C-alpha positions in Angstrom: -8.4 -1.0 41.4 -8.1 0.0 45.1 -4.4 0.8 44.5 -4.9 3.3 41.7 -1.9 5.3 40.5 -1.4 8.3 42.8 -0.7 10.7 40.0 -4.1 10.2 38.4 -6.4 13.2 38.7 -9.3 11.9 36.6 -10.3 8.9 34.5 -8.4 10.0 31.4 -5.2 10.8 33.4 -5.5 7.4 35.1 -5.9 5.7 31.8 -2.8 7.5 30.4 -0.8 6.5 33.4 -1.9 2.8 33.2 -1.2 2.8 29.4 2.3 4.2 30.0 3.1 1.7 32.7 1.5 -1.5 31.2 1.0 -0.7 27.5 2.6 -2.9 25.0 5.5 -1.4 23.0 5.0 -2.4 19.4 8.0 -0.4 18.2 10.2 -3.5 17.5 7.4 -5.1 15.5 6.7 -1.9 13.6 10.4 -1.6 12.8 10.5 -5.1 11.5 7.4 -4.7 9.4 8.6 -1.4 8.0 12.0 -2.8 7.2 10.5 -5.8 5.4 8.1 -3.6 3.5 10.9 -1.4 2.3 12.8 -4.4 0.9 9.8 -5.8 -1.1 10.2 -5.7 -4.9 8.5 -7.6 -7.6 11.6 -9.5 -8.6 10.6 -12.7 -10.4 7.1 -12.6 -9.0 3.9 -11.9 -10.9 2.4 -8.5 -10.3 -0.4 -10.2 -8.4 1.9 -12.1 -6.1 4.0 -8.9 -5.5 0.9 -6.8 -4.8 -0.6 -9.4 -2.4 2.7 -9.7 -0.5 3.0 -5.9 -0.1 -0.7 -5.7 1.0 -0.1 -8.2 3.8 2.6 -5.9 5.2 0.4 -2.8 4.8 -2.4 -4.7 6.7 0.0 -5.6 9.5 1.2 -2.0 9.7 -2.5 -0.9 9.9 -2.9 -3.3 12.8 0.2 -2.2 14.7 0.0 1.5 13.9 -3.6 2.5 13.0 -4.1 5.9 11.4 -5.0 8.6 13.8 -8.6 10.0 13.6 -10.0 13.2 14.8 -12.4 12.5 17.7 -12.6 16.1 19.0 -16.3 17.2 18.6 -15.4 20.5 17.0 -13.2 19.3 14.2 -13.6 21.8 11.4 -11.1 20.2 9.0 -11.2 16.7 7.9 -7.8 15.7 9.2 -8.7 12.0 9.1 -9.2 12.2 5.3 -5.9 14.0 4.9 -4.0 11.4 6.9 -5.7 8.6 4.9 -4.8 10.3 1.6 -1.2 10.7 2.7 -1.1 7.0 3.7 -2.6 6.1 0.3 0.0 8.1 -1.5 2.8 6.4 0.4 1.4 3.0 -0.4 1.1 3.9 -4.1 4.7 5.1 -4.3 5.9 2.0 -2.5 4.0 -0.3 -4.9 5.3 1.6 -8.0 8.9 1.7 -6.7 8.9 -2.1 -6.3 7.7 -2.9 -9.8 10.1 -4.2 -12.4 11.5 -1.8 -15.0 9.3 -3.6 -17.6 6.5 -1.4 -16.2 8.2 2.0 -16.5 5.8 3.3 -19.0 2.6 2.4 -17.1 4.3 3.6 -13.9 4.9 7.0 -15.5 1.3 7.2 -16.7 0.1 6.4 -13.2 2.3 9.1 -11.7 1.0 11.7 -14.1 -2.7 11.0 -13.3 -4.7 13.7 -11.6 -6.2 12.8 -9.2 -3.7 10.4 -8.0 -5.1 6.8 -8.0 -5.0 4.5 -5.0 -2.6 1.6 -4.9 -5.5 -0.7 -5.7 -6.4 1.3 -8.8 -2.7 1.4 -9.9 -2.5 -2.3 -9.4 -5.5 -2.7 -11.7 -3.9 -0.5 -14.3 -0.7 -2.5 -14.2 -2.6 -5.8 -14.5 -4.5 -4.4 -17.5 -1.2 -3.3 -19.1 0.2 -6.8 -18.4 -2.8 -8.5 -20.0 -2.6 -6.3 -23.1 1.1 -7.2 -23.5 0.3 -10.9 -23.2 -2.5 -10.6 -25.8 -0.1 -8.7 -28.1 2.4 -11.5 -27.8 -0.2 -14.2 -28.5 -1.6 -12.5 -31.6 1.7 -11.3 -32.9 3.5 -14.6 -33.3 5.7 -14.5 -36.4 5.1 -17.3 -38.9 7.1 -18.4 -42.0 10.3 -16.6 -41.3 8.8 -13.8 -39.4 7.2 -12.0 -42.4 3.5 -12.5 -41.5 1.6 -11.9 -38.3 -1.2 -14.0 -37.0 -4.5 -12.1 -36.4 -7.5 -12.9 -34.4 -10.5 -14.0 -36.5 -13.9 -12.5 -35.7 
C-alpha cells in the first residue's frame, strides 16, 4: 500500500476512501431481489412452499443488505433491537399480504395479536389453521345424501 490515497488522514478515513473507490455496488441486485419479493404471492402453492420461497428472498436481502447494528461503545438505547423489530414487522406484513383470501380470518387474528408475532410464528398459526380445516373436511364427509356426518371414533 505504498500508494495510499492522498486524502486519507487516518486508518478509518483510508478505509472509507478505498471502500468508496473499490467497493461493490449491490444496488442492482438489491433492486432485483426487492422487486421479486414484492411480487411473491401464495397463488396455487401450499403455504409451506410460499413461505419457503419468500424466506429465500429474505435471506438474500439479509446477505446483500445486513441490518445495521450499534457498535458505538456508549449506546444507551437498543437501536439494534428496534431495527430488527421493524424488519420482522415488514416480513410479517409481506407474508400476510401474499396469502390467499382463504386465510383472511387467520390473517385478521394474527394482525390483532399483541405483541405482534414474528413471520415464523404467523406461518405456524396459518399452518395450524390449514391442518384444522383439512381435519374438518376429512371428518365432516357427508354420507347417505348428506344428512349424516362421519365422526372420529375414540
